[in-house]
NUNUKE-263784 format. One line per 10 residues: number of its first residue (from 1); their letters; for each residue y, x, z of N, C-alpha, C. Coordinates in pm, whole numbers, plus 32768, in hexadecimal, padded with zeros to 4 digits. Each point is the difference from the previous one (the first is absolute). Layout:
BEGIN
NUM	a	Y X Z Y X Z Y X Z ~ ...;
This chain:
BEGIN
1	ndrvvisgkt	3BFB BABA 436D 7F8F 7FF7 8058 7FB7 7F7B 7FF4 ~ 8042 7F9A 7FC8 7FC2 7F7C 7FF4 7FD4 7FE4 7F72 ~ 7FDB 8068 7FB5 7FD8 7FE6 7F76 7F7B 8041 7FE2 ~ 7FBC 7FCA 7F9F 7F80 8034 7FD2 800B 8013 7F6B ~ 7FD8 8072 7FCF 8003 801A 7F70 7F74 7FEB 7FCA ~ 7FF3 7FA7 7F9F 7F80 7FE6 7FC1 800D 802A 7F6E ~ 7FA9 8058 7FD4 8008 802E 7F76 7F74 800C 7FC6 ~ 7FFA 800C 7F7F 7F80 800C 7FBC 8006 8070 7F9A ~ 7F93 8013 7FBA 7FFB 806B 7F9D 802E 7FCD 7F78 ~ 8051 8050 7FBE 8020 7FE8 7F73 7FEA 8082 7FB7;
11	mnyilekric	802C 800A 7F87 7FE8 8076 7FAE 8067 806E 801A ~ 8029 8012 807C 8068 8062 8022 7FD8 8090 7FE2 ~ 7F7F 801A 7FF0 7FD5 8089 7FE7 8040 8039 7F82 ~ 802A 7FAB 7FA5 803E 8030 7F83 8083 804A 801D ~ 8044 7FDC 806F 807B 8045 8025 7FE5 808B 803A ~ 7F86 8019 802D 7FDD 8083 8034 7FF7 8069 7F91 ~ 7FF3 7FD3 7F85 7FF1 805B 7F8F 8083 8042 7FD7 ~ 8070 7FCA 802C 8083 8038 7FDD 803F 8041 807A ~ 8040 8070 7FEC 8042 8049 806D 8096 7FE6 7FF8 ~ 8038 7FD8 8071 8090 7FE9 800A 8041 8084 802A;
21	mpfsrnefge	805A 8031 7FAF 8045 807D 801E 806D 7FE5 8068 ~ 802C 8068 8048 806A 7FEE 8064 807F 7FC8 7FBF ~ 8049 7FAF 8049 807E 7FCC 7FCD 8065 7FF7 8071 ~ 807E 800D 7FDD 806B 7FFE 8065 8037 7F73 800F ~ 8055 7FF1 8063 803D 7F7D 801A 8059 7FD2 7F8D ~ 8037 805E 7FB6 8060 7FDB 7F96 7FC2 7FFB 7F75 ~ 7F81 8021 7FF4 7FC3 8008 7F7B 8003 7F7B 7FB4 ~ 7FED 7F92 8046 7FFE 7F7D 7FBD 808A 7FC2 7FFB ~ 8063 8041 803E 808B 7FDA 7FEE 8034 7F89 804D ~ 7FAC 7FB7 8044 8030 7F89 8047 7FA7 7FE3 8077;
31	emtapematk	8035 7FB1 805A 7FAF 7FD6 8071 7FAB 7F89 7FD7 ~ 7F84 7FFD 8030 7FA3 7F95 7FDA 7FB1 7FD2 8079 ~ 7FC0 7F8D 7FF2 7FA2 7FD3 8066 7F7B 8048 7FE7 ~ 7FA7 7FFB 8060 7F7E 8042 7FF2 7FB0 7FCD 7F86 ~ 7FF7 7F7B 7FEA 7FB8 7FD2 7F89 8041 802E 7F7E ~ 8084 8006 7FFB 8044 8031 7F87 7FDE 8092 7FE7 ~ 8001 8050 806A 7FE1 808E 7FF2 7F70 8014 7FD3 ~ 7FA4 7FB6 803A 7F73 800C 7FDB 7FEA 7FDC 7F6D ~ 8040 7F95 7FD2 7FEF 7FDA 7F73 803F 8067 7FA3 ~ 806F 803D 8028 803D 806A 7FAE 7FA2 8077 7FF2;
41	lvqkycgdfm	7FC1 8028 806F 7FA5 8072 7FFB 7F85 7FE3 7FAB ~ 7FC8 7F89 8010 7F8A 7FDC 7FB0 8027 7FF9 7F6D ~ 8075 7FCA 7FE2 802F 7FFC 7F75 800F 808C 7FC7 ~ 8035 805B 8051 8016 808A 7FD2 7F7D 8049 7FE6 ~ 7F9E 7FF3 805A 7F86 804E 7FF5 7F8D 7FB8 7FBC ~ 8005 7F7C 7FF8 7F91 7FB5 7FC3 802F 7FA0 7F94 ~ 807D 8007 7FDA 8037 7FA2 7F9E 7FBD 8004 7F79 ~ 7FBB 806D 7FE1 7FBF 800A 7F7D 7F84 7FA8 7FF5 ~ 7FC5 7FD8 8070 7F87 7FAD 7FF8 8002 7F89 8061 ~ 806C 7FF2 804C 8004 7F98 8066 807C 7FAA 7FF2;
51	evesapvfge	7FED 7F7E 800F 806D 7FA0 8003 802F 7FF4 8090 ~ 8083 8004 8017 8034 7FF9 8088 8050 7F81 800F ~ 7FD4 7FA9 805C 804B 7F85 801A 8082 8024 8049 ~ 8067 7FB1 7FE9 807E 801C 8044 7FEE 7FF2 8097 ~ 8046 8055 8048 7FF0 8006 8091 803D 7F87 8043 ~ 7FBF 7FCC 8068 803E 7F94 804D 8076 8036 8050 ~ 8061 7FAD 8017 8074 802A 804F 7FDA 7FF1 8092 ~ 7FE2 8071 803E 7FCE 7FFC 8089 8018 8086 8042 ~ 802B 7FFE 807D 8014 807B 804B 808F 8031 7FF8 ~ 801D 8065 8050 8088 8035 8002 8014 8065 7F90;
61	vrkfaryear	807A 800B 7FD2 8022 805C 7F93 8019 808A 803B ~ 7FC4 8066 7FC4 8016 808A 802B 7FD4 8061 7F95 ~ 8015 8080 8018 7FD6 8067 7FA1 7F80 8040 8032 ~ 7FA6 801E 7FA4 7F7F 803B 8021 7FF7 808D 7FC9 ~ 7FB5 8056 8042 7FE7 8088 7FD2 7F74 802A 8029 ~ 7FC1 8056 7FB0 7F7F 803B 8022 8007 8094 7FDA ~ 7FCB 8056 8058 8015 8090 7FF0 7F83 804D 7FD7 ~ 7F93 7FBB 7FE8 7F88 8044 7FD1 7FB9 7FA8 7F99 ~ 7FB8 8042 7FA5 7FB5 7FB6 7F9B 7F80 7FC9 803F ~ 7FE9 7F7E 7FEE 7F89 7FBD 8036 7FD7 7F92 7FA0;
71	plseivgeil	7F86 7FCA 8011 7FD7 7F91 7FA9 8062 7F8A 800A ~ 8016 7FC1 7F90 805E 7F90 7FF9 7FD7 7F90 8060 ~ 7F7F 7FEA 8013 7FD2 7F95 8059 8032 8016 808F ~ 7FFF 807D 802F 802F 801D 8088 8096 7FE8 800D ~ 804D 8030 7F9F 8092 7FF3 8006 8027 7F6C 7FFB ~ 7FC5 7FB6 7FA4 801F 7F71 7FF4 7FDB 7FB6 807F ~ 7F8C 801F 8039 7FD5 7FC1 807C 805F 801B 8073 ~ 802D 807D 800D 805D 8025 806B 8086 7FB9 7FF1 ~ 8032 7FFC 7F86 8082 7FC0 7FE8 7FF8 7F6B 801E ~ 7F98 7FBE 7FD0 7FF2 7F70 8017 7FE7 7FDF 8093;
81	atadcghlvk	7FC0 805B 8048 7FE6 7FE8 808F 8083 7FFA 8050 ~ 8069 8042 7FCF 807F 7FFA 8048 803C 7F74 8001 ~ 7FD6 7FAB 7FA3 8031 7F76 7FF9 7F91 7F9C 801F ~ 7F91 8030 8039 7F8B 7FAA 801D 7FCE 7FB9 7F82 ~ 8006 8043 7F90 7FCF 7FC8 7F82 7F7F 8047 7FD9 ~ 7FC2 7FCD 7F98 7F89 803E 7FCA 8005 7FFB 7F68 ~ 7F94 8026 7FC1 7FFA 7FFC 7F6F 7F71 7FE8 7FD4 ~ 7FF1 7FD6 7F85 7F7D 7FF4 7FC6 8007 8025 7F6E ~ 7F8F 802E 7FCE 7FF3 8024 7F74 7F90 7FAC 7FC8 ~ 801C 7FBC 7F94 7F99 7FAE 7FC2 7FFF 8019 7F6A;
91	fntdekkwqf	7F97 7FD4 7FBE 7FF6 8013 7F70 8011 7F7B 7FBB ~ 8061 7FF8 7FA5 8019 7F87 7FB3 7FA9 8007 7F83 ~ 7F99 7FB0 7FFD 7FA2 8006 7F90 803C 7FCB 7F7E ~ 805D 7FA1 800A 803F 7FCA 7F86 8057 8069 7FBC ~ 8052 8046 8050 805B 8066 7FCB 7FBD 8089 7FF4 ~ 7F8A 8010 803F 7FB9 807F 8003 8058 806F 803A ~ 803C 7FE0 8073 8056 8060 8046 7FEE 7FF2 8095 ~ 8014 806F 8047 8005 7FFD 8091 8083 7FC2 802B ~ 8001 7FC0 8074 807A 7FC3 8036 8013 802F 8090 ~ 807B 8023 8021 8025 8026 8088 8059 7F93 8039;
101	vcvtpeytdi	7FDE 7FD1 8079 804A 7F94 803F 801D 8025 8091 ~ 807E 7FF3 802A 8022 800F 808E 7FE5 7F7B 8045 ~ 7FCB 8006 8078 7FDD 7F88 804A 804D 8000 8082 ~ 8047 7F92 8017 804C 7FF2 807C 7FAB 7FB7 8067 ~ 801C 8014 8080 7FAE 7FBF 8067 800B 7F68 7FFB ~ 7F95 7FBE 8024 8000 7F6F 800C 7FE8 7FDE 8092 ~ 8051 7FA9 8034 7FF2 7FD8 808B 7FBE 7F77 8005 ~ 7F9A 7FF4 8052 7FB8 7F81 800C 7FF7 7FDA 8093 ~ 7FD5 7F87 8019 7FEE 7FD0 8089 7F6E 8007 802B ~ 7FB0 8050 7FBE 7F72 800B 8020 7FF1 804B 8085;
111	vlskpdnsle	7FAE 7FCA 8059 7FE5 8041 807F 7F77 8043 7FF5 ~ 7FFC 8083 800F 7F80 8048 7FF6 7FB1 7FF7 8081 ~ 8042 8003 8071 7FBC 7FEA 807F 8064 7FC8 8063 ~ 7FCF 7FAF 8058 8059 7FC2 8061 8024 8064 806E ~ 8076 7FF5 8039 8025 805C 806D 7FA2 7FF3 8077 ~ 7FED 806B 8046 7FB1 8006 807B 7F6B 7FE2 7FEB ~ 7FCD 8010 7F87 7F71 7FF0 7FE8 7FC5 8087 7FD8 ~ 7F86 8018 8029 7FBB 8078 7FD2 7FAE 7FDA 7F84 ~ 7FC3 8062 7FC1 7FAE 7FE2 7F8A 7F8C 7FA4 8020 ~ 7FCC 8008 807A 7F8E 7FAA 8024 8027 7F6E 8009;
121	ncdyarstdh	807F 7FE2 8019 802E 7F76 800C 802A 7FC2 7F7B ~ 8003 804E 7F97 8032 7FCE 7F7F 7F8D 7FCD 7FAA ~ 8019 7F93 7FB9 7F99 7FC4 7FAB 7FD0 805D 7F92 ~ 805D 8048 7FC2 7FD5 8053 7F90 7FA5 8072 802D ~ 800A 802D 807C 7FA5 8069 8032 7F74 7FC7 8012 ~ 7FF5 7F84 8032 7F7D 7FC4 8012 7FBD 7FE3 7F7B ~ 804B 7FD6 7F9D 7FC1 7FE1 7F80 7FD0 807E 7FBA ~ 8045 8071 8012 7FD0 807B 7FC1 7F86 8037 8049 ~ 7FF1 7FE1 8081 7F88 802A 8048 7F83 7FC2 7FC1 ~ 800D 7F87 7FCE 7F8F 7FBB 7FC2 7FD0 804F 7F86;
131	yagcgiynse	805B 8036 7FB2 7FDA 8044 7F85 7FC0 8088 801A ~ 8017 803A 8073 7FC8 8085 801C 7F69 7FFC 8011 ~ 7FC7 7F8D 8025 7F6F 7FFA 8017 7FB6 7FB5 7F96 ~ 8039 7FEC 7F8B 7FBA 7FB6 7F98 800F 8047 7F7A ~ 7FCC 7FC6 7F99 800B 803B 7F7B 7FB0 8080 7FF4 ~ 8035 805F 7FB9 7FB9 807D 7FE5 7FE5 804F 8080 ~ 8057 7FF1 8064 7FF0 804B 807C 7F8A 7FCB 8054 ~ 7FDB 7F83 7FE9 7F96 7FC4 8050 7F78 8006 7FB9 ~ 7FFA 8039 7F87 7F84 8000 7FB5 7F9D 8064 803B ~ 7F81 7FDF 7FF4 7F95 8055 8034 7FEC 8075 7FA1;
141	tsyv	7FE6 8074 8036 7FE4 8075 7FAE 7F6D 7FFE 7FDB ~ 7FE1 8012 7F82 7F74 8003 7FD5 7FDD 8090 7FD8 ~ 7F8A 802A 802A 7FD2 8088 7FE0 7F93 7FF4 7F97 ~ 800C 804D 7F97 7F9C 7FFB 7F93 7FA5 8078 8008;
């Protein structure tokens, strides 16, 4: 309840192109952490064109199973969410290969808003109000 997830866009759409078939708890033969399982699945379904970085040691060890075929991006996202992890896909221009990387959470001391303040009392809300009435939004409409 005291956490905020901040994420951005990467080339994850490439994982939507592959379908992950159903698998049982015993198919991979051992218990793994969520990042280990995600990297195994990406290696299995995308290993022909994607480089997979070794998984970080993070999360509890357990067995995973999926009972329906779905896009690999959904399965990987669900598995990593069990350990509060994420992933990104990037293109390595030197190697000319896609890369899959598991990302573990980073904890910082950044305060997004002070306790007991509303948006009207916060500095960042006032500064964004300034931008709403200027620039392209404040330009006069010309009729030709």
